[in-house]
N, C-alpha and C positions, 0 to 999 in steps of 0.2 A: 566178480559180480558182487556188489554190494548186498551184504545182507537186509532183507525188509523188517518193519516193524510187524509186531504181532497184530491180527483182526481180533478185536475183542469185541463183544457185547454183552454188556451186564444187566441183566434185567433186574436188579435189586444190588442194594449197596453189600449185602452179603455176598455176593458173586466178586465184589471187586477185593473184600477181606480174604476170600478165600483164593484167590489169582495171586494177593501180596504172600500169603500166607506160604502158596507154592513156591514163588520166588524164595522166599527165606530158607524154605528146607530144601529146597533143590539147586540153589544158587543160580545167577545170572549173569549174562554178559550185558553191556550197557551200548545200545546203540545210539543215544543221544548223550547229552551232557550230564545229566542228571542219574544218580546212584539212586538204588529203594530206599534207601533212607532220605534222601534228598526230596524223590518224590513224593513218598507219604508225609512228610513234613510241609509239604506244599497243600497237599490234597488236604491234610489236618487242618491246617489255616482255612481254608474256604469251606470246610465241613462246620468250622467253628463260626463266620461270620455271619452266617443267617439266624445261627441262633443267639449269639452273643451282639452284634452289630458290627458294622464293617467299619473299619478303620478312617478316622478324619484324613482326607485330602490334601494336597496344598491347593490352592484358592485357584491357581491357573488349572489345575485335572479336574478339579470339582467343575470349573464351567464346562470344560470339554466334555465331561461324563454327563452334566445338566443338559448340555447339546444332542447328545447322541443318544441319551435314554427320551429324549423326546424329538426323536427323529429318525433314528435306525434301529435304536434298542430291541424293540418288540420284533421287528423282521429280522434281525440278528439272532435273536431267541428263538423265532419260529425254524428258521433256517437251521440250526443246530439241535432242536428237537426231532424236527422231521430228517433229517441225514444222519443222523447219530454221529455226528464228526465236527471236531475241533479244527478251526483252520491252522496250519503248522504256521510255528513262529509268531502266534497271537499275542498281543502283548500282556503282561501283567503285574501286579503292582510290585514296584522293585523291594518293597518290605515283604514279599512274600518268594522270593528267590532266595531258595536257601543255599547257605555256604557247604562247600565239601565238608568233608569228614564226618558227618551224621552217623550215627551208629543205627544198623539197620533194625534190628531186635527191638532197640527203644523207639524208633520211629514208627513201627508196626504197632507196639502196644499203645501210644496215643492215638494212632490212625481209627484202632481198633475201637478205643475211648470214644472218640469225636465221632466217628459213624453210627454208634449205639446213641449218643446225646441226640445225632441231627434224628435219625429215624423216630427215637422216642418221644421229641418235641413235640406238645399239644397245641401251642397257639399259633400264630401267625408269625411267619418268619420277616425278619430284616428285610425291607425292600434292597435288591443289587441297586448298587449306583449306575450300572449300565442298563440292566434290564428292569427296574422296577419291581414292583411286586409281583410275586410268583405264589401259584397255588402250590400245594403239598405236592400234587403230582409232577408239576413242573421242574420243581425245585427238586426234586427226589431224581428225577430223568437226567436235568442238568449235570448234579454231583456225580452220577454212575456216568455219561458220557466223558467227564471231566478225568474221572479215574480210569477210563478206557483208554482217554488221549495218552496219558503220564505213562501208564502201565505198559503199553504198547511198545514203549522204546526199552524196555528191560524182556531179553531173552533166556527163558530157562537153560539152566547149564546142560541139563540132561532133561532132554524133551519128552523120553520115554517113562520118567518117575512119575507116579501118579499122585494126587494130591493125599495127603494123608490127614491133614486137619490137626498135625501137633502142635503147632503156634496160635492157631485161632481160639479162642472163645469165644463163641458170638451168641 
């Protein structure tokens, strides 16, 4: 019988930091393609884009995203926010697919910095190429769901170990 992904529900990005810290301390088994370091690197990039701006896309991708944003983008966003889930195998920007071999601890430290910047950001976020402008509440909820999605593929090696907070300073 194949092992199932974890069911995660993060009410805040602090919950995601605590879960990533737990995986870092306890160790983990991968159900998906990405290690903790790869997952956190990917999540860090997506936490940074709304604050610093999204990367330029090739012309064809820009056209596809523009059409999607003006046709199905808000409907897709509302579905994700309503269900609290992202579709398995959803496409991502190729530049956000991390290479293997990323150090888990270094990626965790970068993730914590990105979470803090995202949470402390006072101004408007840059509009998403797919979803358009988001409120702070929508952006935070979307980031929590994105974290749930990727971290759910990592199973703590010792499920009886309690989270001690040894690696996180939030």
